[in-house]
C-alpha positions, 0 to 999 in steps of 0.5 A: 500500499504504502508503495503504491501510494509512493508511485502515485504521488505527485509532489507538485500537488502537495508543494506547500505542505511539503515546505511546511513538513521540512520546516517542522522536522528541521526545527524539531532536529535542530531546537532539540540538538542544540542545546545538547551541543551547547552542553557538550562544547561547554563540557569539553572547553570547545568554545570561542574565546573573545580577544583580537578583532573579536566582537564579543567578551567571554566564551561562547559554544561555536559548534552551531553548524552541527546542529545545522547540518544534523537537521537539514541531513534529517530533513532530507533524508526523511522527505528526499524519497518523493523529491529529485534524490540524485541533486540532493544527495550530491548537495548532501555530499558537498555539506558533508565535506564542508562540515567535517572540514568546518568542524576541524577548523573549530576545534582545531584550526584548519588552514585557509588552502586545505578549506579552499581545496575543500570548497573546490571539491564540494562545488565540482560534485555538483557541477561535474554530475549535474552539469548544473553551471552558469551558462551566461550572463542574461546579456550583461555587458553584451555576454549571453553564452560562455564557453564551456570551460570559461563557464565551469570556472566562473561557476566555480568562483561563484561557489568560492565567493559566495561560501567564503562571503558568509563565512567572512561576514559571520563576525556579530551576533545574528549578521550572517544567519539573518541574511542568510534566512533572508536570502533563503526565503527570497530563493525559495519564493522564486523556486516556487514559482519554478516548481522546483520542489527539491529547492523548495524542500532544501530551503525549508530546511536549513530555514528550520535549522536556521530559526532556533539558532538565531534565538540562541545566537541573539541570546545573552545567557545561552548563546551559540555561535555557527563557526565555520562548520555553520557559515561555509554549509549555509554559504554552500547552500545558497551557492547551490541555489543562485546557480541554479536559480540561474541556470534553470533561468537561463536555459527556458526562454519563457522562464519569469526571470529569464531576463533578471536572475543574475541581478536578483542573485546579485540583490539577495546576497547584496551585503555579503558579496559587497562586504567580501569584495571591499575587505578583499580589497583592503587587504590585498590592494592597500594593506597587501597581505592575504585576503583571509588575514582577520581584521576590523575593516568589516562594514559591520565593524563600522556601524559597531564603531559608530555605537550601534550594538549587534542587534541594531547593526544586524537589523539595519544591514537585514532592512537595506538588503531587503529593500534591495531585494524589493527594488530587483523584483520591481525592476525586474522587467526592464534592460538587465544593464539598466537593472544592474545600474539601478542596483548598485546605485541603490545599494552604495547609496544605502550602505553609505547613508549612516557613513555620510552621516557620521562623517556630516556630524564630526564636521559639525562637532569639529566647527562647534 
């Protein structure tokens, strides 16, 4: 009976229920896992200690990524039978590689080179075995179809950039997790319009893992961090979403976002990408040091220096990124190059307002 039910089951007719079920399963697994992880981390002294560039004081458990990994794997294992098993298994393989690399880095410290190799391997799993890659740029600067090897290299670059973007912005309470939640909800909405059920359910699994984590990440008493384990897993899944969304949009000329997918992805990930590219420029060009050398030049550190708290900084950045996402949806029908100009100008202006205000306030104080 169960076999017949599964054979006749059409997931497209139950996408809303599958989404809700995935959120509930993941939420249950993560919310029951995190307290146990905190207790183990404290008993074994597996903590992130303050000092140097840290924006925190005291020691905090930094193994939240373990709970994320468990909840995502359990959810996809339970619901994967009615979904696209091949792509989901490859994604689980990729996040498993990053899970062990991140866990070692959170406990013992891992060299950037080894992490980079692991990230490449995880990305290549998806590119080689599914041929899901960015084949063109939807006409941005006249680029439509790229040669195969250029497409592969560019897709790898996108994976590495997005993974490290979320790894690098994980510096204050709630920022990486809330921006990841915003991006994943945005991707879930566009995948829903494309009837890409496997990606909708995967997004739901991540949402269910993030909500309890954010509660603890913002907590003052039972605080925990996601660590490199969590940030790399989130970055990888979001990179998968970005590449798959652009690929799906470009392969179908009648797709709703055929001429807008790269701009929408840029809007979904605007702050992480902006901050990462800015940090790499400062470290490589100005300070002439490794782009992975820790410092306090991130935009969120600038907000903190202006007197904003962790929660205020996170709220401001997420609000600005939400506005940019709404703008990108609103202008999705215009020429893609004009979309790019509008998004870049809007993002630059919005993220500069607080620094312009601080500069003007300082100028007035100097006059007085």
